[in-house]
C-alpha positions as CSV (number, residue, x, y, z in Angstrom):
1,M,-5.2,-17.0,-0.1
2,N,-9.0,-17.3,-0.3
3,V,-11.1,-15.8,-3.1
4,L,-12.7,-13.1,-1.0
5,L,-9.3,-11.8,0.3
6,A,-7.8,-11.9,-3.2
7,H,-10.8,-9.9,-4.5
8,N,-10.5,-7.3,-1.8
9,V,-6.7,-6.9,-2.3
10,A,-7.3,-6.5,-6.0
11,L,-9.7,-3.7,-5.4
12,V,-7.2,-1.9,-3.1
13,L,-4.5,-2.1,-5.7
14,W,-6.4,-1.7,-9.0
15,T,-8.8,1.1,-8.0
16,P,-6.1,3.8,-7.8
17,I,-4.2,2.7,-10.8
18,V,-7.3,2.6,-13.0
19,A,-8.4,6.0,-11.6
20,A,-4.9,7.4,-12.4
21,A,-5.3,6.4,-16.0
22,V,-8.7,8.1,-16.3
23,L,-7.7,11.2,-14.4
24,A,-4.7,11.8,-16.7
25,V,-7.0,12.5,-19.6
26,L,-10.1,14.0,-17.9
27,P,-10.4,17.7,-18.9
28,S,-12.9,18.9,-16.3
29,Y,-11.5,20.0,-12.9
30,R,-14.8,19.5,-11.0
31,L,-15.3,16.0,-12.5
32,S,-11.7,15.0,-11.9
33,A,-11.8,16.2,-8.3
34,R,-14.9,14.2,-7.7
35,L,-13.5,11.1,-9.4
36,N,-10.4,11.5,-7.3
37,M,-12.5,11.4,-4.1
38,L,-14.6,8.5,-5.4
39,A,-11.6,6.4,-6.2
40,S,-10.1,7.2,-2.8
41,F,-13.4,6.2,-1.1
42,L,-13.6,2.9,-3.0
43,T,-10.1,2.1,-2.0
44,L,-10.9,2.8,1.6
45,A,-14.0,0.6,1.5
46,A,-11.9,-2.2,0.0
47,A,-9.3,-1.8,2.7
48,L,-11.9,-1.9,5.5
49,S,-13.2,-5.2,4.0
50,L,-9.8,-6.7,4.8
51,F,-10.9,-6.6,8.5
52,V,-13.6,-9.2,7.8
53,S,-11.4,-11.3,5.5
54,R,-9.2,-14.1,6.9
55,P,-5.4,-13.2,6.7
56,G,-3.6,-15.0,4.0
57,A,-0.6,-15.0,1.6
58,N,0.7,-16.2,-1.7
59,S,4.0,-15.7,-3.5
60,Y,3.3,-12.0,-4.1
61,I,0.7,-10.7,-1.6
62,L,0.7,-10.9,2.2
63,V,-2.2,-9.8,4.4
64,D,-1.8,-10.0,8.2
65,D,-2.8,-8.0,11.3
66,L,0.3,-5.7,11.0
67,N,-0.3,-4.4,7.5
68,I,-4.0,-4.2,7.8
69,V,-3.5,-1.5,10.5
70,F,-1.2,0.4,8.1
71,I,-3.4,-0.1,5.0
72,V,-6.6,1.1,6.7
73,L,-4.9,4.2,8.1
74,N,-3.3,4.8,4.7
75,T,-6.5,4.7,2.7
76,F,-8.5,6.7,5.3
77,V,-6.1,9.6,5.3
78,G,-5.8,9.3,1.5
79,F,-9.6,9.7,1.2
80,T,-9.9,12.6,3.6
81,T,-7.0,14.3,1.9
82,S,-8.7,13.9,-1.5
83,V,-11.8,15.7,0.0
84,F,-9.6,18.5,1.3
85,S,-7.7,18.6,-1.9
86,A,-10.8,19.3,-4.0
87,S,-11.4,22.8,-2.5
88,Y,-7.7,23.6,-1.9
89,I,-6.6,22.8,-5.5
90,G,-9.8,24.6,-6.8
91,H,-8.5,27.8,-5.1
92,E,-5.0,27.3,-6.7
93,L,-6.7,27.0,-10.1
94,E,-8.7,30.2,-9.6
95,T,-5.7,32.2,-8.5
96,G,-3.6,31.0,-11.4
97,R,-1.0,29.1,-9.4
98,L,-1.9,25.9,-11.3
99,T,-3.2,25.3,-14.8
100,P,-5.8,22.7,-16.0
101,T,-2.9,20.6,-17.5
102,Y,-1.0,20.5,-14.2
103,L,-4.3,19.7,-12.4
104,R,-4.8,16.6,-14.5
105,F,-1.2,15.6,-13.8
106,Y,-1.7,16.3,-10.0
107,H,-4.8,14.1,-9.7
108,A,-3.2,11.3,-11.8
109,M,0.0,11.4,-9.6
110,Y,-2.1,11.4,-6.5
111,Q,-3.6,8.0,-7.4
112,V,-0.3,6.7,-8.6
113,M,1.2,7.6,-5.2
114,M,-1.7,5.9,-3.4
115,F,-1.2,2.8,-5.5
116,G,2.6,2.7,-4.7
117,M,2.0,3.0,-1.0
118,N,-0.8,0.4,-0.9
119,L,1.4,-2.0,-2.9
120,A,4.3,-1.5,-0.6
121,L,2.1,-2.4,2.4
122,L,0.6,-5.5,0.9
123,V,3.4,-7.1,-1.1
124,N,5.0,-10.3,0.1
125,N,8.3,-9.7,-1.5
126,I,11.2,-7.4,-0.3
127,G,12.2,-6.5,-3.8
128,L,8.7,-5.5,-4.9
129,M,8.3,-3.5,-1.7
130,W,11.4,-1.5,-2.5
131,V,10.0,-0.9,-6.0
132,A,6.6,0.2,-4.7
133,I,8.2,2.7,-2.2
134,E,10.3,4.1,-4.9
135,L,7.3,4.5,-7.1
136,A,5.4,6.4,-4.4
137,T,8.5,8.5,-3.8
138,L,8.8,9.5,-7.4
139,A,5.2,10.4,-7.6
140,T,5.5,12.7,-4.6
141,V,8.7,14.3,-6.0
142,L,6.8,15.3,-9.1
143,M,4.0,16.7,-7.1
144,V,6.3,18.7,-4.8
145,G,7.6,20.6,-7.8
146,I,4.2,21.1,-9.5
147,Y,4.2,24.9,-8.9
148,R,7.3,25.1,-11.1
149,T,8.7,28.0,-9.1
150,H,12.5,28.1,-8.4
151,E,11.9,27.2,-4.8
152,A,9.5,24.3,-5.6
153,L,11.9,22.8,-8.2
154,E,14.8,23.1,-5.8
155,A,12.8,21.4,-3.1
156,A,11.8,18.6,-5.5
157,W,15.4,18.1,-6.7
158,K,16.7,18.0,-3.1
159,Y,14.0,15.5,-2.2
160,F,14.8,13.4,-5.3
161,I,18.6,13.4,-4.6
162,L,18.4,12.6,-0.8
163,A,15.6,10.0,-1.3
164,S,17.6,8.4,-4.1
165,V,20.6,8.0,-1.7
166,G,18.4,6.5,0.9
167,I,16.7,4.2,-1.5
168,A,20.1,3.1,-2.8
169,F,21.1,2.1,0.8
170,A,17.8,0.3,1.1
171,L,18.4,-1.6,-2.2
172,F,21.9,-2.7,-1.0
173,G,20.4,-3.9,2.3
174,T,17.7,-5.8,0.4
175,I,20.4,-7.5,-1.8
176,L,22.3,-8.5,1.4
177,V,19.2,-10.0,2.9
178,Y,18.7,-12.0,-0.3
179,M,22.4,-13.1,-0.3
180,S,22.0,-14.3,3.3
181,A,18.9,-16.3,2.3
182,V,20.3,-18.0,-0.8
183,P,22.4,-20.7,1.0
184,V,19.3,-21.7,3.0
185,V,16.3,-21.4,0.7
186,G,18.0,-21.4,-2.7
187,E,18.1,-18.8,-5.5
188,G,15.0,-17.2,-7.0
189,L,11.7,-15.9,-5.6
190,P,11.8,-17.7,-2.2
191,G,14.8,-15.7,-1.2
192,M,12.8,-12.5,-1.4
193,T,9.5,-13.7,0.0
194,W,8.6,-12.4,3.5
195,T,6.8,-15.6,4.6
196,V,9.7,-17.8,3.5
197,L,12.3,-15.5,5.1
198,V,10.4,-15.4,8.4
199,A,10.3,-19.2,8.5
200,K,14.0,-19.7,7.7
201,V,15.8,-16.6,9.0
202,S,17.1,-18.4,12.1
203,A,19.6,-20.2,9.8
204,F,20.8,-17.2,7.9
205,D,24.3,-15.8,8.3
206,P,24.0,-13.3,11.3
207,A,26.9,-11.1,10.2
208,L,25.4,-10.5,6.7
209,L,22.0,-9.9,8.3
210,S,23.4,-7.4,10.7
211,V,25.1,-5.4,7.9
212,A,21.9,-5.6,5.9
213,F,19.8,-4.1,8.7
214,I,22.1,-1.1,9.1
215,F,21.8,-0.3,5.4
216,L,18.1,-0.9,5.5
217,F,17.6,1.3,8.5
218,L,19.6,4.1,7.0
219,G,17.9,3.8,3.7
220,Y,14.3,3.6,4.8
221,G,15.1,5.9,7.7
222,T,15.8,8.6,5.1
223,K,12.2,8.2,4.0
224,V,11.0,8.2,7.6
225,G,12.6,11.6,8.0
226,L,14.9,10.7,10.9
227,A,17.8,13.1,11.8
228,P,20.4,13.5,10.4
229,L,18.7,12.1,7.2
230,H,15.8,14.6,7.3
231,A,17.0,17.5,5.1
232,W,14.5,16.9,2.3
233,L,11.4,16.9,4.5
234,P,11.1,20.6,5.5
235,D,11.6,21.9,2.0
236,A,9.2,19.3,0.5
237,H,6.5,20.4,3.0
238,A,7.1,24.1,2.5
239,E,7.1,24.3,-1.3
240,G,4.7,21.6,-2.4
241,P,0.9,21.7,-2.4
242,T,-0.5,21.3,1.1
243,P,-2.4,18.1,0.4
244,I,1.0,16.5,-0.4
245,S,2.3,17.8,2.9
246,A,-0.6,16.0,4.6
247,V,0.2,12.8,2.7
248,L,3.9,13.0,3.4
249,S,3.5,13.4,7.1
250,G,0.5,11.2,7.5
251,L,1.2,8.4,5.1
252,L,4.6,8.1,3.3
253,L,6.6,8.3,6.5
254,N,4.5,5.4,7.9
255,V,5.1,3.3,4.8
256,A,8.9,3.6,5.2
257,L,8.5,2.9,8.9
258,Y,6.5,-0.3,8.0
259,A,9.5,-1.5,6.0
260,I,11.8,-1.0,8.9
261,L,9.4,-2.9,11.3
262,R,9.2,-5.8,8.9
263,F,13.0,-6.1,8.8
264,K,13.2,-5.6,12.6
265,M,10.9,-8.7,12.9
266,L,13.3,-10.7,10.8
267,M,16.3,-9.6,12.9
268,A,14.5,-10.6,16.1
269,L,14.0,-14.2,14.8
270,N,17.8,-14.6,14.3
271,G,19.2,-14.7,17.8
272,R,22.9,-14.2,16.7
273,A,22.3,-11.1,14.6
274,I,22.7,-7.5,15.8
275,A,19.8,-6.3,18.0
276,P,18.0,-3.5,16.1
277,G,16.6,-1.9,19.2
278,P,19.6,0.2,20.4
279,L,20.1,1.7,17.0
280,M,16.5,2.7,16.7
281,V,16.4,4.1,20.3
282,I,19.5,6.3,19.6
283,I,18.4,7.6,16.3
284,G,14.9,8.2,17.6
285,L,16.1,10.2,20.6
286,I,18.4,12.3,18.3
287,S,15.5,13.0,16.0
288,L,13.3,14.0,18.9
289,V,15.7,16.4,20.6
290,F,17.0,17.9,17.4
291,A,13.6,18.6,15.9
292,A,12.3,20.0,19.3
293,F,15.0,22.7,19.3
294,M,14.5,23.4,15.6
295,L,10.8,24.2,16.2
296,Y,11.9,27.5,17.8
297,R,13.6,28.9,14.8
298,R,11.1,28.2,12.0
299,R,9.7,31.2,10.1
300,D,7.5,29.2,7.7
301,I,4.4,27.6,9.2
302,K,4.6,24.5,7.0
303,R,8.3,24.1,7.9
304,L,7.3,24.3,11.6
305,F,5.0,21.4,11.3
306,A,7.5,19.5,9.1
307,Y,9.9,19.5,12.0
308,S,7.1,18.5,14.3
309,S,6.7,15.4,12.0
310,I,10.5,14.6,12.5
311,E,10.0,14.9,16.2
312,H,7.1,12.5,16.3
313,M,8.7,10.0,14.0
314,G,11.6,10.0,16.4
315,I,9.2,9.2,19.3
316,I,7.6,6.4,17.3
317,V,11.0,4.8,16.2
318,F,12.2,5.2,19.8
319,A,9.1,3.3,21.1
320,F,9.5,0.4,18.6
321,G,13.2,0.3,19.4
322,M,12.4,-0.1,23.1
323,G,10.2,-3.1,22.1
324,G,8.0,-5.1,24.3
325,P,4.2,-5.3,24.4
326,L,3.6,-1.9,26.0
327,A,6.2,0.1,24.0
328,N,5.1,-1.5,20.7
329,F,1.4,-0.8,21.6
330,A,2.4,2.9,22.4
331,G,4.3,3.1,19.1
332,L,1.3,1.9,17.1
333,L,-1.0,4.3,18.9
334,Q,1.4,7.2,18.5
335,M,1.8,6.5,14.8
336,T,-2.0,6.4,14.3
337,M,-2.7,9.6,16.3
338,H,0.2,11.4,14.6
339,S,-1.1,10.6,11.2
340,L,-4.6,11.8,12.0
341,T,-3.5,14.9,13.9
342,K,-0.8,16.1,11.5
343,S,-2.8,15.6,8.4
344,G,-5.7,17.6,10.1
345,I,-3.2,20.3,11.0
346,F,-2.0,20.6,7.4
347,F,-5.6,20.7,6.2
348,T,-6.1,23.7,8.4
349,V,-2.7,25.3,7.6
350,G,-3.4,25.0,3.8
351,H,-6.6,27.1,4.1
352,I,-4.9,29.5,6.4
353,A,-2.0,30.1,3.9
354,Q,-4.6,30.7,1.2
355,V,-6.7,33.3,3.1
356,K,-3.6,35.1,4.4
357,G,-1.7,34.8,1.1
358,T,1.5,33.7,2.9
359,Q,3.2,30.9,4.9
360,K,5.3,33.3,6.9
361,I,4.7,32.9,10.6
362,A,5.2,36.6,11.3
363,D,2.3,37.5,9.0
364,I,-0.2,35.0,10.4
365,R,-1.8,36.5,13.5
366,G,-5.1,36.7,15.3
367,L,-6.8,33.9,13.5
368,T,-9.5,33.4,16.2
369,E,-10.7,36.9,15.3
370,T,-10.3,37.0,11.5
371,H,-11.2,33.3,10.8
372,P,-12.6,31.8,14.0
373,L,-13.2,28.2,12.7
374,L,-9.7,27.9,11.2
375,G,-8.1,29.6,14.2
376,W,-9.7,27.3,16.8
377,S,-9.1,24.3,14.6
378,L,-5.4,25.2,14.5
379,I,-5.4,25.6,18.3
380,V,-7.0,22.1,18.8
381,G,-4.5,20.6,16.3
382,V,-1.5,22.2,18.0
383,L,-2.7,21.2,21.5
384,A,-3.2,17.6,20.2
385,I,0.2,17.3,18.5
386,A,1.9,18.9,21.6
387,G,0.4,16.0,23.7
388,M,-2.2,17.8,25.8
389,P,-4.9,15.7,27.5
390,P,-7.5,14.5,26.8
391,L,-6.4,14.2,23.1
392,G,-5.1,10.9,21.7
393,I,-1.3,11.8,21.5
394,F,-1.3,12.4,25.3
395,M,-2.3,8.8,25.9
396,S,0.3,7.4,23.5
397,E,3.1,9.6,24.8
398,F,2.2,8.8,28.3
399,L,2.5,5.1,27.5
400,V,5.9,5.6,25.8
401,V,7.2,7.6,28.8
402,S,5.8,5.2,31.4
403,S,7.2,2.1,29.7
404,T,10.6,3.8,29.4
405,F,10.7,4.8,33.0
406,A,9.8,1.2,34.0
407,R,12.5,-0.4,31.9
408,S,15.3,2.2,31.5
409,P,14.9,5.3,33.6
410,L,18.1,6.9,32.2
411,L,16.6,6.9,28.7
412,A,13.5,8.6,30.0
413,I,15.5,11.7,30.8
414,P,16.3,12.8,27.2
415,L,12.9,11.5,26.1
416,V,11.0,13.7,28.5
417,F,13.4,16.6,27.9
418,G,12.7,16.5,24.1
419,L,9.0,16.3,24.7
420,L,9.0,19.3,27.0
421,V,11.2,21.4,24.6
422,A,8.8,20.7,21.7
423,F,5.8,21.3,23.9
424,G,7.1,24.8,24.8
425,A,7.9,25.7,21.2
426,L,4.5,24.7,19.9
427,L,2.6,26.6,22.6
428,L,4.7,29.6,22.0
429,R,3.8,29.6,18.3
430,V,0.1,29.0,18.7
431,Q,-0.3,32.0,20.9
432,G,0.7,34.3,18.0
433,F,-1.2,32.4,15.4
434,A,-4.5,32.5,17.4
435,F,-4.4,35.5,19.6
436,G,-1.9,38.0,18.3
437,E,-2.8,41.3,16.7
438,P,-4.6,40.4,13.4
439,T,-2.7,41.0,10.2
440,G,-3.9,41.4,6.6
441,N,-7.5,41.4,5.4
442,A,-10.2,39.1,6.7
443,T,-10.4,37.3,3.4
444,P,-13.4,34.9,3.0
445,V,-12.5,31.3,2.9
446,R,-14.2,28.3,1.2
447,A,-12.7,25.6,3.3
448,S,-13.3,21.9,3.6
449,Y,-14.0,21.7,7.3
450,L,-15.3,18.2,7.2
451,P,-11.9,16.4,7.0
452,I,-10.5,18.8,9.7
453,F,-13.3,18.1,12.1
454,A,-13.3,14.3,11.3
455,H,-9.6,13.9,12.1
456,F,-9.7,16.0,15.3
457,A,-12.9,14.3,16.5
458,L,-11.2,10.9,16.1
459,V,-8.1,12.1,18.0
460,L,-10.3,13.4,20.8
461,I,-12.4,10.2,21.0
462,A,-9.2,8.1,21.1
463,G,-8.0,10.1,24.0
464,L,-11.2,9.5,25.9
465,Y,-12.1,6.0,24.9
466,L,-10.4,3.2,22.8
467,P,-12.8,0.5,21.6
468,P,-11.9,-2.9,23.1
469,M,-11.7,-4.4,19.6
470,L,-9.0,-1.8,18.6
471,V,-7.1,-2.4,21.8
472,T,-7.1,-6.1,21.3
473,W,-6.0,-5.7,17.7
474,F,-3.1,-3.4,18.7
475,Q,-2.1,-5.7,21.5
476,H,-1.9,-8.6,19.0
477,V,0.2,-6.6,16.6
478,A,2.5,-5.4,19.4
479,R,3.2,-9.1,20.3
480,M,3.9,-9.8,16.6
481,L,6.6,-7.0,16.6
482,G,8.4,-8.7,19.5
């Protein structure tokens, strides 16, 4: 690993952890909010610099085209969420829902969470990746319960229990991968290093690898929010602060997906092991269809979009399960567009819940009349996440459907069915939100519109024009995924 790359990686990892230590003791809310934004921006700048650095690896750090896509997306949404969080959390402080002590804790945990996710994406060791994902999970668990209400603590406890079960499965799968590697590469660090495993995996015991992948998929699939392992996700979204909802849907689910993709690449290099594609296709379709129907029965606006996240993660896992250059390209594009769109939606929903004083869908009506900017922003977000042209998710879903029709027409039937069911549910909901009879008072709002507009503008641009450099990059990563 060259000196420039090592320097940039160090900035990506050390900036959030140093910021967390400072934010934990900083008394002023305004200063801590600005420092949180500054630290997130510096981390994003360091991540962007990885584009101009040559890929490299050592015993602990790996930088290649795959994780650069994830790390740049991760740090960008982390930065925009910190900007949104400044006004959102300020309102929570003014209304007494949070105290200054809890705010210091919130900002510190935000940076700890970012450090854990960044480390999971950059580490060259399957054991350290597991530790990093667990660290990010524990930080989000603490933030979900920060309001200290009965419902918030129950949601945090459910999240902790189910995530712990999932991470235990992932740990067992990691141990099995190490056990399969030991006869070939020997004991110690090499048996847990990605670059060594990739080079030697063809000689590993295929039976042990197959069992390992099943446990890894179930374990990390819990963090992805795949049905039937999803039960923690709606509660965590509904009861935690909205910035954490944006980070959960836009980032943490992707980090767990990254772990699955890394192990999928390992499996593909051992021709005698189980093919991971069929399992991913089945679970992806189950998640899509299940979540699509659940969208019709939600009474809480944040739970509604939590189930939308389950639906889209199902689509993404299905695309990667299908494999091949086109499906993998579509999965990468869907993942990127979903992260940008869903976090933008949660930015909008967070301010809507504050001005309406509720998250109940029945009490949120006529937003285009009472709060036009928020109302129309929500309309754009819902149309985007539903897959309407010319927004970016339409392009990625079109590629997923067309590649499925070309290779396996029968699988396209439940895929299109789930997409149409979800499309109908989201359009049904947005009519009431935007154009129903206004309810409540037209409370003034001090909203952070810049992150909302930035996310939706990127989604619109991606639907109309993808830069050739980005297309080439995604095509290369798609070939890496097999």
